[in-house]
DRENMARNU-818555 format. One line per 3 residues: for each residue x, y, z of C-alpha. Coordinates in Angstrom, 1 decimal, m for minus. Layout:
BEGIN
X,Y,Z  ...
This chain:
BEGIN
42.3,27.3,48.0  41.0,26.8,45.1  38.2,29.1,43.5
34.8,27.3,42.8  32.3,29.3,40.4  28.6,28.1,40.6
26.5,29.7,37.7  23.0,30.2,39.3  20.8,30.4,36.6
19.3,33.5,35.3  16.1,35.4,36.6  13.6,37.8,34.8
14.2,41.7,34.6  11.9,43.5,37.4  11.2,46.5,34.9
8.1,47.1,33.4  7.9,46.2,29.5  11.6,44.7,29.5
9.8,41.8,27.4  12.0,38.4,27.7  14.7,39.2,25.3
17.3,39.8,28.4  17.5,38.6,31.6  20.2,38.5,34.6
22.9,36.2,34.9  24.2,35.1,38.1  27.2,33.2,38.7
28.6,32.5,42.6  32.3,32.9,43.0  33.6,30.9,46.2
36.8,30.7,48.1  38.4,30.7,51.8  38.1,33.7,54.2
41.3,35.1,53.2  41.4,34.5,49.6  37.3,36.4,49.3
37.6,39.6,52.0  35.0,41.8,52.1  35.2,44.5,49.5
37.4,42.3,47.4  36.8,42.6,43.6  36.4,39.4,41.6
36.4,39.6,38.0  34.9,37.2,35.0  36.0,37.1,31.4
33.5,35.8,29.0  34.2,35.7,25.2  34.2,38.6,23.4
31.1,37.7,21.2  28.8,37.9,24.5  27.0,40.9,24.6
26.7,42.5,28.4  23.8,45.5,28.9  25.5,48.4,30.8
23.9,48.1,33.8  23.4,51.9,34.4  20.2,51.0,31.8
18.1,49.5,34.6  19.0,51.9,37.9  16.3,50.7,39.9
17.7,46.7,40.1  19.7,45.8,43.1  21.0,43.0,41.9
23.0,45.0,39.6  24.4,47.3,42.1  27.9,48.0,42.2
28.3,45.2,38.4  31.3,46.9,36.8  31.3,46.1,32.8
34.0,46.4,30.1  35.6,45.1,27.2  39.2,44.6,26.3
41.2,46.3,23.7  40.8,44.4,21.1  37.5,43.2,22.0
38.3,39.3,22.4  37.1,39.5,26.3  34.0,40.8,28.0
34.8,41.6,31.7  32.4,41.6,34.5  33.5,42.6,38.3
31.4,42.6,41.3  32.3,43.5,44.5  32.2,40.7,47.9
29.4,41.9,50.1  31.0,39.5,52.9  33.9,37.1,53.2
34.0,34.0,51.3  31.7,34.4,48.3  30.6,37.1,46.1
27.8,36.9,43.2  28.4,38.4,40.0  25.5,40.0,38.3
24.9,41.7,34.5  22.7,41.9,31.8  23.1,40.1,28.6
20.8,37.9,26.1  18.1,35.4,27.2  19.4,32.9,24.6
21.6,30.4,26.3  25.2,29.3,25.3  28.5,27.6,26.5
31.9,29.1,26.3  35.2,29.5,27.9  35.6,31.6,31.2
38.4,32.6,33.3  38.7,34.2,36.7  40.9,37.1,37.8
41.2,38.5,41.1  42.2,42.2,41.8  45.3,43.1,44.1
45.8,46.3,46.2  46.8,48.1,43.0  43.8,47.4,41.1
45.6,45.1,38.3  43.7,41.8,37.3  45.5,38.8,38.0
44.0,35.4,36.8  43.5,33.1,39.6  42.7,28.6,38.7
39.0,27.7,39.6  36.9,25.1,39.3  33.3,24.1,37.7
30.3,23.7,40.3  29.2,21.1,39.6  30.3,20.2,36.2
33.7,20.7,36.0  37.1,18.7,36.1  40.0,20.0,38.0
41.0,23.3,38.5  42.2,25.1,35.6  42.6,28.9,34.7
39.8,28.2,32.2  36.4,26.3,32.3  33.7,25.9,30.0
30.3,27.3,31.2  26.7,28.0,30.3  27.0,31.3,29.0
24.7,34.2,27.5  24.2,33.8,23.6  26.9,35.4,20.9
25.8,39.0,20.0  22.2,41.0,20.7  19.4,39.2,21.3
17.5,38.9,17.7  13.7,38.0,18.0  10.9,37.7,15.6
7.9,38.5,18.2  8.9,38.4,21.8  11.0,36.3,22.9
10.6,32.6,24.4  10.4,33.4,28.1  7.5,35.5,27.8
5.7,32.7,27.0  6.7,31.0,30.3  3.2,29.3,31.6
1.8,28.7,29.0  0.1,25.4,28.4  0.3,23.3,25.6
m3.1,23.4,23.3  m2.2,20.2,21.6  0.1,16.6,22.2
1.2,13.6,20.4  2.4,10.4,21.9  5.0,8.2,20.4
8.4,6.0,21.8  11.0,4.1,20.9  11.3,0.8,20.7
14.7,m0.8,21.0  15.5,m5.1,21.5  18.1,m6.1,24.1
20.3,m8.6,22.8  21.9,m11.7,24.8  18.9,m13.5,25.1
17.9,m16.2,22.3  14.7,m16.7,22.7  13.1,m20.5,20.8
10.9,m18.5,18.7  13.4,m16.5,16.7  15.5,m19.7,16.9
13.8,m22.1,15.5  12.6,m20.3,12.6  16.4,m20.4,11.3
16.2,m23.8,11.5  14.3,m24.7,8.4  17.4,m22.9,5.9
20.0,m24.9,7.8  21.1,m28.3,6.6  19.5,m30.6,9.1
22.9,m32.4,9.6  24.3,m28.9,11.0  23.7,m28.2,14.9
21.1,m25.2,13.8  19.1,m27.8,11.6  19.6,m30.2,14.3
17.5,m27.9,16.9  14.8,m29.1,18.8  12.6,m26.4,21.3
13.8,m28.2,24.2  17.2,m27.7,23.6  16.3,m24.0,24.7
16.1,m25.3,28.6  18.2,m26.8,30.8  22.2,m25.7,32.0
23.6,m26.4,28.8  21.0,m23.6,27.4  22.1,m21.1,30.2
25.6,m20.8,28.9  24.7,m22.1,25.5  26.9,m25.0,25.8
24.4,m27.1,23.5  26.2,m27.2,20.1  23.1,m26.0,18.2
22.9,m22.8,20.0  26.2,m22.4,20.2  26.3,m22.5,16.3
23.1,m20.0,16.5  24.6,m17.3,18.5  27.7,m17.5,16.6
25.9,m17.1,13.4  23.0,m14.6,14.4  24.1,m12.8,17.2
27.0,m10.5,16.2  24.5,m9.0,13.7  21.0,m9.9,14.2
21.3,m10.4,18.0  18.0,m8.2,18.9  15.9,m10.0,16.5
17.0,m13.8,18.3  16.0,m11.9,21.4  12.5,m12.2,22.9
12.7,m9.0,25.2  12.9,m5.1,24.3  12.1,m1.7,25.9
9.7,0.8,24.8  11.2,4.3,26.0  7.4,6.7,25.5
7.6,10.1,24.3  5.4,12.9,24.3  5.3,16.2,22.2
3.5,19.3,23.2  2.4,22.3,21.0  2.4,25.4,22.7
0.7,28.8,20.5  3.2,31.9,20.9  2.9,35.2,19.6
2.1,36.4,15.9  4.4,38.5,13.9  4.1,40.2,10.3
6.1,38.1,7.9  7.7,39.0,4.3  5.4,41.5,1.8
3.1,38.9,m0.3  2.2,42.8,m2.4  1.8,46.3,m2.6
m0.5,49.2,m3.1  0.2,52.7,m3.9  m2.8,54.8,m3.0
m2.6,58.2,m4.5  m3.9,61.6,m2.0  m7.2,61.4,m1.0
m8.0,58.1,m3.5  m9.2,55.2,m1.8  m8.6,51.7,m2.8
m10.9,48.1,m2.1  m8.8,45.3,m1.6  m10.4,42.1,m2.2
m8.4,38.8,m0.8  m9.3,35.6,m2.1  m7.8,32.4,m0.8
m7.8,29.2,m2.4  m6.2,26.6,0.3  m9.5,24.9,0.5
m11.5,22.7,m1.4  m15.4,20.9,m0.6  m16.5,18.5,m1.9
m20.3,18.3,m1.1  m22.6,14.8,m1.6  m26.0,14.5,m1.3
m28.4,11.1,m1.1  m32.2,11.3,m1.2  m34.3,9.0,0.1
m37.6,7.6,m1.3  m39.8,10.0,2.2  m37.5,12.4,0.4
m35.5,13.0,3.2  m32.0,14.9,2.0  m29.1,14.0,3.8
m25.9,16.0,3.2  m22.6,15.8,4.2  m19.1,18.1,3.8
m16.1,16.2,3.6  m13.0,18.9,4.0  m10.4,18.4,1.2
m8.2,20.9,3.0  m4.6,20.3,3.7  m3.6,20.9,7.7
m2.6,24.6,8.5  m1.4,23.4,11.9  1.6,22.1,12.7
0.1,19.4,14.9  m2.9,18.2,12.9  0.4,17.8,10.0
2.0,16.0,12.7  m0.6,13.2,13.5  m1.7,13.1,10.2
1.9,12.2,8.7  2.5,9.6,11.9  m1.0,8.1,10.8
0.0,7.3,7.4  3.8,6.6,8.2  3.9,3.1,6.9
7.4,2.8,9.2  5.3,3.1,12.6  4.6,0.6,14.8
1.1,1.4,16.8  0.2,0.8,20.0  m3.0,1.6,21.7
m1.8,3.4,25.2  m4.1,4.9,27.5  m7.0,5.2,25.1
m4.6,7.2,22.2  m2.8,5.5,19.8  1.2,6.0,20.3
3.3,5.8,17.0  6.2,3.4,18.0  9.7,4.1,16.0
12.3,1.1,15.9  16.1,2.2,16.9  18.5,m0.3,16.7
19.0,m3.1,19.2  20.6,m2.2,22.4  23.1,m3.9,24.3
22.6,m2.4,27.4  19.8,m3.0,29.8  20.2,0.4,31.7
17.0,2.2,31.3  19.2,5.1,31.9  20.9,4.4,28.4
18.5,3.3,26.3  16.0,6.8,27.4  19.7,8.4,25.8
19.6,7.1,22.8  15.7,7.1,22.1  15.9,10.8,22.7
18.3,11.1,20.5  16.3,9.2,17.4  13.0,10.7,18.9
15.1,14.4,18.4  15.9,13.6,15.0  12.8,12.2,13.8
10.5,14.9,15.3  12.8,17.8,14.3  12.5,16.1,10.8
9.3,15.9,10.6  8.0,19.2,12.1  10.0,21.1,9.4
8.9,19.0,6.8  5.0,19.5,8.0  6.0,23.2,8.4
7.4,23.7,4.8  4.0,22.0,3.2  1.7,24.5,5.7
3.6,27.2,4.0  3.5,26.1,0.2  m0.2,25.8,1.3
m1.0,29.3,1.1  m1.6,30.9,m1.7  m3.5,34.5,m2.1
m4.8,36.6,m4.7  m5.2,40.2,m4.4  m6.8,42.0,m7.0
m7.9,46.3,m6.7  m11.0,46.9,m7.8  m12.3,50.5,m8.5
m16.2,49.7,m7.9  m17.7,47.4,m4.7  m19.3,44.5,m6.7
m17.4,42.0,m5.1  m19.1,39.9,m2.4  m16.0,38.5,m1.2
m16.4,37.9,2.9  m12.8,39.7,3.4  m12.3,43.3,1.9
m9.8,46.0,3.3  m10.2,49.6,2.5  m7.5,51.4,2.4
m7.7,55.3,2.1  m5.0,58.5,2.0  m6.3,61.2,3.4
m3.0,62.6,3.3  m1.6,64.9,1.0  1.8,62.6,m0.4
1.8,59.1,m2.0  1.0,56.3,0.5  2.5,52.8,0.2
1.1,49.7,1.7  2.5,46.6,2.3  0.6,43.6,2.8
2.2,41.4,4.8  1.4,38.1,5.8  0.2,37.4,9.7
2.6,34.4,11.1  2.4,32.2,14.0  5.1,31.3,16.3
4.5,27.5,17.7  6.9,26.1,20.3  7.6,22.2,20.4
8.9,20.8,23.2  9.8,17.0,24.0  9.5,14.7,27.3
10.5,11.4,28.3  7.1,9.9,30.2  8.1,6.1,30.5
9.5,3.1,30.1  8.1,m0.3,29.6  9.7,m3.8,29.0
8.1,m6.0,26.1  8.1,m9.4,24.3  9.1,m9.4,20.8
8.4,m12.0,18.6  8.2,m12.5,14.3  5.1,m13.9,12.6
5.3,m14.9,8.8  2.9,m13.6,6.3  0.9,m11.6,8.9
m1.7,m10.8,6.5  m2.6,m13.8,5.0  m6.2,m14.0,7.3
m7.4,m10.6,6.6  m10.5,m10.4,3.7  m10.4,m7.5,1.1
m13.4,m5.3,0.0  m14.9,m5.8,m3.3  m16.2,m3.2,m4.9
m20.3,m3.9,m6.3  m20.2,m2.4,m9.9  m23.0,m3.6,m12.7
m22.1,m2.5,m15.8  m25.0,m1.9,m18.6  m25.1,m3.6,m21.6
m24.5,m0.7,m24.3  m27.6,0.3,m26.4  m27.7,m1.0,m29.6
m30.3,0.8,m31.0  m29.0,3.1,m32.5  m27.1,1.0,m34.7
m29.9,m0.3,m37.8  m29.6,m3.6,m38.6  m29.3,m4.8,m42.0
m31.8,m6.0,m43.7  m31.4,m9.2,m45.0  m31.5,m10.0,m48.6
m33.7,m12.9,m49.1  m32.5,m15.8,m51.2  m33.5,m16.4,m54.5
m36.6,m17.8,m55.3  m37.5,m20.2,m58.1  m39.5,m18.2,m60.7
m42.4,m19.6,m62.7  m42.9,m18.1,m66.4  m46.5,m19.4,m68.0
m45.8,m20.5,m71.7  m48.1,m21.0,m74.0  m47.9,m23.6,m76.9
m50.5,m24.6,m79.8  m50.1,m28.3,m81.5  m51.5,m28.3,m85.0
m53.1,m31.1,m86.4  m50.4,m32.3,m89.0  m52.3,m35.4,m90.7
m49.6,m37.3,m93.3  m52.0,m40.2,m94.2  m55.9,m40.9,m94.3
m59.2,m39.5,m95.0  m59.2,m37.8,m91.4  m58.9,m34.6,m93.2
m60.9,m33.3,m90.7  m59.5,m34.0,m87.7  m62.1,m36.1,m86.2
m60.7,m39.3,m85.3  m58.7,m40.7,m82.2  m54.7,m41.0,m82.7
m52.6,m43.6,m80.6  m49.2,m44.0,m80.9  m47.8,m46.1,m83.8
m45.9,m48.8,m83.0  m42.4,m48.7,m83.6  m42.3,m44.9,m84.0
m43.8,m43.0,m80.9  m43.2,m39.9,m82.6  m46.1,m41.0,m85.3
m50.1,m40.7,m83.7  m51.8,m43.9,m85.9  m55.8,m44.4,m86.5
m56.1,m47.9,m87.9  m58.6,m47.8,m91.0  m61.2,m50.6,m90.9
m60.9,m53.2,m93.7  m63.9,m52.8,m94.7  m63.6,m48.5,m95.3
m61.6,m47.8,m98.9  m58.3,m45.6,m98.0  m55.2,m45.9,m96.1
m54.5,m45.7,m92.3  m54.5,m41.8,m91.1  m51.3,m40.8,m89.4
m50.5,m37.4,m87.8  m47.4,m35.8,m86.3  m47.4,m36.4,m82.5
m43.8,m35.1,m81.6  m43.3,m31.0,m81.6  m40.2,m29.5,m80.6
m41.1,m26.1,m79.2  m38.7,m23.5,m78.6  m38.7,m21.8,m75.0
m38.1,m18.0,m74.2  m34.5,m16.8,m72.7  m33.5,m18.4,m69.4
m33.7,m15.5,m67.1  m30.7,m14.4,m65.7  m28.8,m15.9,m62.8
m31.6,m18.6,m63.3  m31.2,m22.4,m64.8  m34.6,m24.5,m66.0
m35.9,m26.9,m63.5  m39.3,m28.3,m64.5  m42.5,m28.1,m66.4
m45.7,m28.5,m64.4  m49.2,m26.8,m64.3  m50.2,m27.9,m68.0
m53.5,m26.3,m68.5  m55.1,m28.0,m71.7  m58.1,m25.6,m72.0
m60.4,m29.2,m72.8  m58.4,m30.4,m75.1  m58.8,m34.3,m75.5
m55.2,m35.1,m75.4  m52.6,m36.9,m73.2  m48.8,m36.6,m73.3
m45.9,m38.2,m72.2  m43.4,m36.5,m69.5  m42.2,m32.9,m71.1
m38.8,m32.9,m71.6  m36.3,m30.1,m72.0  m33.0,m30.1,m74.1
m31.3,m27.2,m72.7  m28.3,m27.9,m75.1  m29.7,m25.8,m77.3
m29.8,m22.0,m77.3  m32.9,m21.1,m76.7  m33.9,m24.6,m74.9
m36.5,m26.8,m76.3  m39.2,m28.4,m75.2  m40.1,m31.6,m76.2
m43.7,m32.0,m76.3  m45.1,m35.8,m77.2  m48.5,m36.7,m77.0
m50.0,m40.7,m76.0  m53.0,m39.9,m76.9  m54.9,m37.2,m79.6
m58.4,m36.7,m80.5  m59.0,m33.0,m82.2  m62.7,m32.8,m82.4
m62.2,m31.3,m85.4  m59.9,m28.5,m84.6  m56.9,m28.2,m86.4
m54.9,m26.4,m84.0  m55.3,m27.2,m80.2  m53.6,m24.3,m77.3
m51.9,m25.2,m74.6  m50.3,m23.4,m71.6  m47.6,m24.8,m69.4
m45.2,m23.0,m66.3  m41.7,m23.2,m66.6  m40.2,m23.8,m63.4
m36.6,m21.8,m63.2  m34.1,m22.2,m60.3  m31.6,m19.9,m59.2
m28.3,m21.0,m59.7  m25.1,m21.3,m57.3  m23.7,m18.0,m58.4
m26.9,m16.5,m57.6  m27.5,m17.9,m54.3  m23.4,m17.2,m53.5
m23.9,m13.4,m54.9  m26.6,m12.9,m52.1  m25.2,m14.7,m49.8
m22.3,m12.6,m50.0  m24.3,m9.2,m49.9  m25.6,m10.7,m46.9
m22.6,m11.0,m45.3  m21.1,m8.0,m45.8  m23.9,m6.2,m44.7
m24.1,m8.3,m41.7  m20.1,m7.9,m41.1  m20.6,m4.3,m41.7
m22.9,m4.3,m38.6  m21.0,m6.4,m36.4  m18.1,m3.8,m36.9
m20.4,m1.4,m35.5  m21.3,m3.2,m32.5  m18.0,m4.6,m32.0
m16.8,m0.7,m31.8  m19.8,0.6,m29.5  m19.0,m2.6,m27.8
m15.1,m1.8,m27.5  m16.4,2.2,m27.0  m18.5,0.6,m23.6
m15.7,m1.3,m22.4  m13.5,1.4,m22.6  m16.0,3.9,m20.6
m17.0,0.7,m18.2  m13.0,0.4,m17.4  m12.5,4.4,m17.3
m15.7,4.4,m14.7  m14.3,1.4,m12.5  m11.2,3.0,m11.8
m12.6,6.3,m11.1  m15.2,4.6,m8.8  m11.8,2.9,m7.4
m9.6,5.6,m7.1  m12.1,7.6,m5.2  m13.3,5.0,m2.9
m13.2,6.7,0.6  m10.7,4.7,3.0  m11.9,3.2,6.3
m11.2,4.7,9.6  m7.2,4.1,10.4  m7.8,3.0,13.7
m10.7,0.3,12.5  m7.8,m1.5,10.1  m5.2,m1.0,12.6
m7.4,m2.9,15.4  m8.2,m5.7,12.5  m4.6,m5.9,12.0
m3.9,m5.8,15.8  m6.3,m8.9,16.3  m5.2,m10.8,13.1
m1.7,m10.2,14.2  m2.4,m12.0,17.8  m4.4,m14.7,16.4
m1.6,m16.0,14.7  0.9,m14.9,17.9  m1.3,m17.1,19.8
m1.1,m20.1,17.1  2.6,m20.0,17.2  2.8,m20.6,21.2
3.7,m23.9,22.4  0.4,m26.2,23.3  1.1,m26.7,26.4
1.0,m22.7,27.1  m2.5,m22.1,25.0  m3.6,m25.3,23.6
m5.8,m24.8,20.3  m5.9,m28.0,18.8  m9.5,m29.5,21.0
m13.0,m27.4,20.9  m12.4,m26.2,24.6  m11.8,m22.6,25.1
m8.7,m21.9,26.7  m9.7,m18.9,28.7  m7.2,m19.6,31.7
m4.6,m19.4,29.5  m5.3,m16.0,27.7  m6.0,m14.9,30.9
m2.9,m15.6,32.1  m1.3,m14.0,29.4  m3.6,m10.9,29.7
m2.3,m10.8,33.6  1.2,m10.6,32.5  1.0,m8.5,29.0
m1.0,m5.8,28.0  m2.8,m7.0,24.6  m4.4,m3.5,23.9
m1.3,m2.2,23.4  0.4,m4.2,21.6  2.1,m3.0,18.8
3.9,m4.5,15.5  6.1,m3.4,12.8  6.4,m4.8,9.2
8.7,m5.8,7.3  9.0,m4.7,3.2  7.9,m6.9,0.7
11.3,m7.8,m0.9  12.5,m9.7,2.1  9.1,m12.2,1.3
10.7,m15.7,0.5  11.0,m16.1,m3.3  10.6,m12.5,m4.1
14.5,m11.9,m5.3  14.3,m14.7,m7.5  10.5,m14.0,m8.5
9.5,m14.9,m12.8  10.2,m12.2,m14.9  7.0,m11.0,m16.6
5.4,m12.1,m19.7  2.8,m12.2,m22.2  0.7,m13.9,m20.2
1.6,m12.0,m16.8  m1.6,m10.4,m15.4  m0.7,m8.8,m12.3
m2.9,m9.0,m9.3  m6.2,m8.1,m10.4  m6.2,m8.4,m14.3
m8.6,m6.2,m16.9  m11.3,m8.7,m18.0  m11.4,m9.2,m21.8
m14.4,m8.3,m23.9  m16.9,m10.5,m23.5  m18.2,m11.8,m26.8
m22.1,m11.6,m26.9  m24.2,m14.6,m28.4  m26.8,m14.5,m30.6
m29.8,m13.6,m29.7  m28.5,m12.3,m25.9  m26.7,m9.2,m24.7
m23.8,m9.3,m22.4  m22.2,m5.9,m20.3  m19.1,m4.7,m22.1
m17.3,m6.2,m18.7  m17.9,m9.0,m16.9  m18.0,m9.4,m13.5
m19.6,m7.1,m11.1  m17.2,m6.7,m8.4  m13.5,m5.2,m8.4
m11.3,m6.4,m5.6  m8.3,m3.4,m6.6  m6.7,m1.3,m9.4
m6.5,m3.1,m12.5  m3.4,m4.2,m14.0  m2.6,m6.0,m17.3
1.0,m6.7,m19.2  2.8,m5.0,m21.7  5.3,m5.0,m23.9
8.1,m2.4,m24.8  10.9,m2.9,m27.1  14.6,m2.7,m25.6
16.5,0.2,m26.2  19.6,m0.1,m28.6  18.6,m2.8,m30.4
19.5,m3.0,m33.8  17.3,m5.8,m34.9  14.5,m5.3,m37.5
12.3,m7.5,m34.9  13.3,m5.9,m31.5  13.5,m7.9,m28.5
10.8,m7.2,m26.1  10.4,m7.0,m22.6  7.6,m7.3,m20.5
6.0,m5.1,m17.9  2.9,m5.5,m15.6  1.1,m2.0,m15.5
m1.3,m1.1,m14.0  m4.2,1.3,m15.5  m4.3,5.2,m14.8
m6.9,7.4,m16.8  m7.3,11.8,m16.3  m10.1,11.5,m13.7
m8.6,8.8,m11.3  m6.3,9.8,m8.1  m2.8,8.7,m8.3
m2.3,4.9,m7.5  m1.6,3.5,m4.2  1.8,2.6,m3.1
2.8,m1.1,m4.2  1.6,m0.6,m7.5  4.4,m0.8,m9.6
5.5,m3.7,m7.6  2.3,m5.9,m8.1  1.3,m5.4,m4.7
m2.0,m6.9,m3.3  m4.0,m3.6,m2.9  m7.6,m3.1,m0.5
m9.4,0.0,m2.4  m10.7,1.4,0.7  m7.2,1.1,3.0
m4.9,3.3,3.6  m0.8,2.5,2.6  m0.2,1.0,6.0
m2.2,m1.3,5.7  m1.4,m2.2,1.9  2.1,m2.7,3.3
0.8,m4.8,5.9  m0.6,m7.3,3.5  2.2,m7.2,1.1
4.6,m7.5,4.2  6.7,m10.3,4.3  6.8,m11.1,8.1
6.1,m8.7,11.5  7.9,m8.0,14.3  5.3,m7.9,17.4
5.7,m6.3,20.1  3.7,m7.0,23.6  4.6,m4.1,26.3
4.6,m6.0,29.8  1.7,m4.3,32.4  3.9,m2.3,35.1
4.3,m4.2,38.1  3.9,m7.3,36.2  7.9,m7.5,35.1
9.1,m10.4,37.2  6.5,m12.7,36.5  6.2,m11.9,32.6
10.0,m12.7,32.5  9.1,m16.0,34.6  6.5,m16.8,32.2
8.5,m16.1,29.1  11.4,m18.4,30.2  8.8,m20.8,29.7
8.0,m19.7,26.3  11.1,m18.9,24.9  13.2,m20.9,26.5
17.0,m19.7,28.9  19.3,m19.7,26.2  21.6,m17.5,26.8
20.5,m16.3,30.2  23.4,m17.9,32.2  26.5,m15.8,29.7
28.4,m13.0,31.8  26.8,m9.8,31.2  28.8,m7.3,29.2
28.7,m4.1,31.3  28.3,m1.0,28.9  29.2,2.6,29.8
26.7,4.4,32.1  25.4,1.4,33.3  24.5,0.8,36.6
27.3,m0.2,39.1  25.4,m3.9,40.3  25.1,m4.7,36.8
29.1,m5.6,36.7  30.0,m9.4,37.1  26.1,m10.4,36.6
24.7,m12.4,34.2  22.0,m11.9,31.3  19.4,m13.3,33.4
20.7,m11.6,36.5  20.9,m8.3,34.7  17.3,m8.7,33.4
15.6,m9.2,36.8  17.4,m6.4,38.0  15.7,m4.2,35.0
12.4,m5.9,36.5  13.0,m5.1,39.6  14.0,m1.3,38.6
10.7,m1.3,36.4  8.0,m2.5,39.0  9.8,m0.5,41.5
8.9,2.7,38.7  5.4,1.2,39.1  4.9,1.4,42.4
5.9,4.9,42.7  3.6,5.7,39.8  2.2,8.8,41.1
5.4,10.1,41.5  6.1,9.1,37.6  2.5,10.2,36.9
3.4,14.0,37.9  6.1,14.3,36.4  4.9,12.8,33.0
2.0,15.4,33.3  3.9,18.3,34.5  3.5,20.2,31.5
m0.3,20.5,31.9  0.5,21.3,35.3  3.1,24.1,35.0
2.9,24.9,31.4  5.8,26.0,29.0  9.3,25.9,30.8
11.7,27.5,28.7  14.8,24.6,28.0  18.4,26.5,28.4
20.1,25.8,25.2  17.2,23.9,23.5  18.2,20.2,24.5
19.9,18.5,27.0  20.7,14.6,27.3  17.6,12.9,28.0
16.4,11.8,31.5  13.7,10.0,32.6  10.6,12.1,32.4
11.8,15.5,32.1  11.5,17.4,29.0  14.8,17.4,26.6
13.9,19.1,23.6  12.8,22.6,22.0  12.6,24.3,19.0
10.2,26.8,17.2  8.3,26.4,14.0  6.8,29.6,12.3
3.7,28.9,10.2  1.7,31.2,8.2  m1.8,32.1,8.4
m4.6,33.2,6.2  m5.1,36.7,7.1  m3.1,39.3,5.8
m1.9,42.9,7.5  m1.8,46.5,5.2  1.2,48.4,6.5
2.4,51.7,5.5  6.1,51.6,4.5  8.5,54.6,3.1
11.7,54.3,0.9  14.5,56.4,0.1  14.2,57.4,m3.3
18.0,57.6,m3.7  19.0,54.3,m2.0  15.6,52.4,m2.7
16.3,50.9,0.9  12.9,51.2,3.4  13.3,54.0,5.7
């Protein structure tokens, strides 16, 4: 007869103040009535690292009655024995650490001489055949070490928060028409794939991939991208629970010594929280105040939620009114829900453990406490500690931070069949927000305009000269006769004496050269005007000036003269001088120089205003309040669904006429939960042409180039930065010398850079990559705008799995559904020998049965909210549907500090 050993589990010690560090461990040893008789002692040997408490320490515990405990002389074995109270079985119970592990266990029976004889046994229910040693659940090695109370003390505690997420896995085997036709354009038209048409995905040849194009498509992509060809997949939903455990004191953050009779007041200043206050006053003088907290999260559940909402690698689905974050796992060759749950649990375990460890570390770094010791109560801080030493010895106080323990568990809560489809350029139809920013023109009043030097005007110089009566012959000595120019010599005046009068004819001088005053500097003679005769009866020929002489000479020639008995006649003229070209140019040069200096000051002010305008715009852009992530995800989901409808065959969802296809829309919503649609965006480097994009040059501007400095027109003032709306982060091309260049004129490389200042927050993701940036959106939206494509996943409504598969066969075809399904490990036995389509039908039937049992599955999913925290032995187990499968504890600091009196050994320096 072979013995059988069953681990019955652990139970709490019925002893007050025992805590949960130790529990009663029970094993049942079964055998035949002849092998195990009443009074027979059976002994189990555990690894020597297991510490078993002497049962005499718990005299009132009936389960420990008769238990014997001893260790082997070499310490490699821990023995526990008990006597059978009846034939056929014996229960071995002992007290050990509550933490579980696994180890090799041996079984012994006592002979009449009390010698131990090793026997073979089976481990129930997980063991194999009978053996002298079996691996069983055993207590963890060593004595239990807890910071605070053990986990078992918190059994039944309800979670204070939870986070819902899931793992999506495509199911390989089915070749969808939508994915298959997307591969057609990249293949030559003469190839089998290039000749594919959508109708080729239907019919008997498509079922078994006998059609040449489908066979070539499957051979080309199934090995590496079979999951992408398939139109179906599974989403396993998980929930992460957060439990509040006990508090404990952490490591010291400060020391204070208080002398006997002394009093010290300690003021704690916490610098972990920042507030931004904004006040908006309206014309009605109503004041509205809004407060925005910029504090980093101080709770692990809040931090996990925040990181999930900002993670661009997650798909988002609205599940039951809650945004569920969906991770993407590798394609699954198994259609079994058991296998997909296990693989989804592995992905969830890795992701959640890494994530909570990360956010816990960030929270720890977020706390900073500063202590000040003061002698007077002059600080008005809200946290003050008064330490008083009333004894006669020096007291050392350690300031220890109060720590929190938060328990985390993961539970599988459901599986959904899904339809997946790929959409190119998903964010093309989304509009961007333009920030309105009017830049005022710079104030030029501080710059004095130059006074324009007028051009030199003509100068009028009065000039006086006298003409004397110069009589050459004749009797007119008294200058009383009238004279006219002599014929043949107009420089002489002639008066014909009558023949009856004796004497000669009278002749006088008619031409008089008159020297002119010096010509003013910078001027040249122009003309003579404004002659004043002072009443003389004289006529002149037009004045001429001989400018070749120095000084110039005014040529005066009379054409008629009567001196009226006077020997000399006075005359006044005005000499007109005009500025020389050199004088005009000199004045123009002076004016141009003054204007250029003025323009230089204007340009400097304009450039300063331009720089300030750019800085101000960058500051405003970087401080733009982000839109709600829920609104952004809803917009993206609607945009994605629009593009999805456009890709459907026209007989499934007609879009070319003006009639509203509401019947087709109702059909789609009947089979698929549109509100829970999720999507995964592909990185921008997969975009067509992204790899071979042209290198930047000096003409590159980026997505949103900074505007050039405008040149004001005469008489008009322009703002320093053209344009009143700003759509994104500014960019521009800059050049950099290539390294290791020995040329006197080193070659340059160009890059499209983005602008920053000391007042701007860090630029958003994608700024260095030339992404299209939406200034009021989060990183996920920017990734969506620049994505090459999106994988859209539509969950099938529970209970509609079979109908949805039938509808999908009309949309995606039946290519590959007639191929034999390759059964994987742990797949149900009825999958053997079935085709891919038949296994999908079995999967749909199974999921529909779960939906019909929704009451039971709902209770299983919500068991934690009903029963509270249930410690998971070992901390992890293979995931089963609707079970808790993972557990761990995170330690978080708080903003509270406790003063603890401690003593140290003066010789060793160790704490006593």
